[in-house]
C-alpha positions as CSV (number, residue, x, y, z in Angstrom):
1,X,0.0,0.0,0.0
2,X,3.0,2.3,0.4
3,X,3.3,2.6,-3.4
4,X,-0.2,4.1,-3.7
5,X,-0.3,7.6,-5.3
6,X,-1.8,10.3,-3.1
7,X,-5.4,11.2,-3.9
8,X,-5.5,14.6,-5.7
9,X,-8.0,17.3,-5.0
10,X,-9.7,16.6,-8.4
11,X,-10.0,12.9,-7.6
12,X,-11.5,13.5,-4.2
13,X,-13.9,16.1,-5.7
14,X,-15.0,13.5,-8.4
15,X,-15.5,10.9,-5.7
16,X,-17.6,13.2,-3.6
17,X,-19.7,14.2,-6.7
18,X,-20.4,10.4,-7.3
19,X,-21.5,10.0,-3.7
20,X,-23.7,13.0,-3.8
21,X,-25.3,11.9,-7.1
22,X,-25.9,8.4,-5.8
23,X,-27.5,9.8,-2.6
24,X,-29.7,12.1,-4.7
25,X,-30.9,9.4,-7.1
26,X,-31.6,6.9,-4.3
27,X,-33.6,9.5,-2.4
28,X,-35.4,11.0,-5.4
29,X,-36.4,7.6,-6.8
30,X,-37.7,6.4,-3.5
31,X,-35.3,3.4,-3.7
32,X,-33.6,4.2,-0.4
33,X,-37.0,4.3,1.4
34,X,-38.0,1.0,-0.3
35,X,-34.8,-0.7,0.9
36,X,-35.3,0.5,4.4
37,X,-39.0,-0.7,4.3
38,X,-37.8,-4.2,3.1
39,X,-35.3,-4.3,6.0
40,X,-37.9,-3.2,8.6
41,X,-40.9,-5.2,7.4
42,X,-39.5,-8.4,5.8
43,X,-36.3,-8.8,7.8
44,X,-37.4,-7.2,11.1
45,X,-34.4,-4.9,11.0
46,X,-31.8,-7.7,10.7
47,X,-30.4,-6.5,7.4
48,X,-27.6,-3.9,7.0
49,X,-26.3,-1.5,4.4
50,X,-22.8,-1.1,3.0
51,X,-22.5,2.3,1.3
52,X,-20.1,3.0,-1.6
53,X,-19.3,6.0,-3.7
54,X,-21.8,5.0,-6.4
55,X,-24.4,3.0,-4.5
56,X,-25.3,0.6,-1.7
57,X,-25.4,-3.1,-1.0
58,X,-28.2,-4.3,1.2
59,X,-27.1,-7.5,3.0
60,X,-28.8,-10.0,5.3
61,X,-28.3,-13.5,6.6
62,X,-25.6,-15.3,8.6
63,X,-22.1,-16.2,7.4
64,X,-23.3,-19.3,5.6
65,X,-26.5,-17.8,4.2
66,X,-25.4,-14.3,3.4
67,X,-27.5,-12.7,0.6
68,X,-27.5,-9.2,-0.9
69,X,-29.1,-6.8,-3.3
70,X,-26.5,-4.6,-5.0
71,X,-27.8,-1.2,-6.2
72,X,-25.4,0.9,-8.3
73,X,-26.0,4.4,-9.6
74,X,-24.6,5.6,-12.9
75,X,-25.7,9.1,-13.8
76,X,-29.5,9.0,-13.3
77,X,-29.7,5.3,-13.9
78,X,-30.3,2.7,-11.1
79,X,-28.5,-0.6,-11.8
80,X,-29.2,-3.8,-9.9
81,X,-26.2,-6.1,-10.1
82,X,-27.1,-9.8,-10.6
83,X,-25.3,-13.0,-11.1
84,X,-24.1,-13.3,-14.7
85,X,-26.9,-14.5,-17.0
86,X,-28.1,-14.4,-20.5
87,X,-29.5,-11.1,-21.7
88,X,-33.2,-10.8,-20.9
89,X,-35.6,-10.3,-23.7
90,X,-37.8,-7.7,-22.0
91,X,-37.2,-4.1,-23.0
92,X,-37.4,-2.8,-19.4
93,X,-35.3,-3.1,-17.4
94,X,-32.3,-2.8,-19.7
95,X,-30.2,-5.9,-19.4
96,X,-26.5,-6.5,-20.3
97,X,-26.2,-9.9,-18.7
98,X,-24.8,-8.6,-15.4
99,X,-27.0,-5.6,-14.5
100,X,-30.6,-4.7,-14.8
101,X,-30.8,-1.0,-15.4
102,X,-33.7,1.4,-14.9
103,X,-33.3,4.8,-16.5
104,X,-34.9,7.9,-15.0
105,X,-38.0,7.5,-17.1
106,X,-38.3,3.9,-15.7
107,X,-37.7,4.5,-12.0
108,X,-40.0,7.6,-12.0
109,X,-42.7,4.9,-12.2
110,X,-42.5,3.8,-8.6
111,X,-44.4,0.5,-9.4
112,X,-41.7,-0.4,-11.9
113,X,-38.9,0.3,-9.4
114,X,-40.7,-1.6,-6.6
115,X,-41.3,-4.6,-8.9
116,X,-37.6,-4.8,-9.9
117,X,-36.5,-4.4,-6.3
118,X,-39.0,-7.1,-5.2
119,X,-37.6,-9.5,-7.8
120,X,-34.1,-8.9,-6.6
121,X,-35.1,-9.3,-3.0
122,X,-36.9,-12.6,-3.8
123,X,-33.9,-13.9,-5.8
124,X,-30.9,-12.3,-4.1
125,X,-27.3,-12.9,-5.0
126,X,-25.7,-15.4,-2.6
127,X,-22.3,-14.5,-1.3
128,X,-19.7,-17.3,-1.4
129,X,-18.6,-18.7,1.9
130,X,-15.1,-17.8,3.1
131,X,-14.1,-21.4,3.9
């Protein structure tokens, strides 16, 4: 780690802008509130959130049954990271085989966002065990 370059002012400003944008989109879309509701109502508060510069990972379960929903923000798009799969045929959400992406015009329809979040909660990504 001693060989790492120091972070420049521009890099830190860019990082902070990504964080602020992710926070804005998660709040504006209602996704943050939906995730908190899932945690409170479905998991009785046993889930937790790992925040990153461009999104959040909602995790639950014990060490052997850990599951998560990974929400990433790119610009105004909300991307749900999935296990690698064949591209979906549906036009919405956009699918590249790794992410399901909801553009602003998609997530402004709260039912569409809620449905995608529910699908990801029902079929979460399992984390590999560390053993």
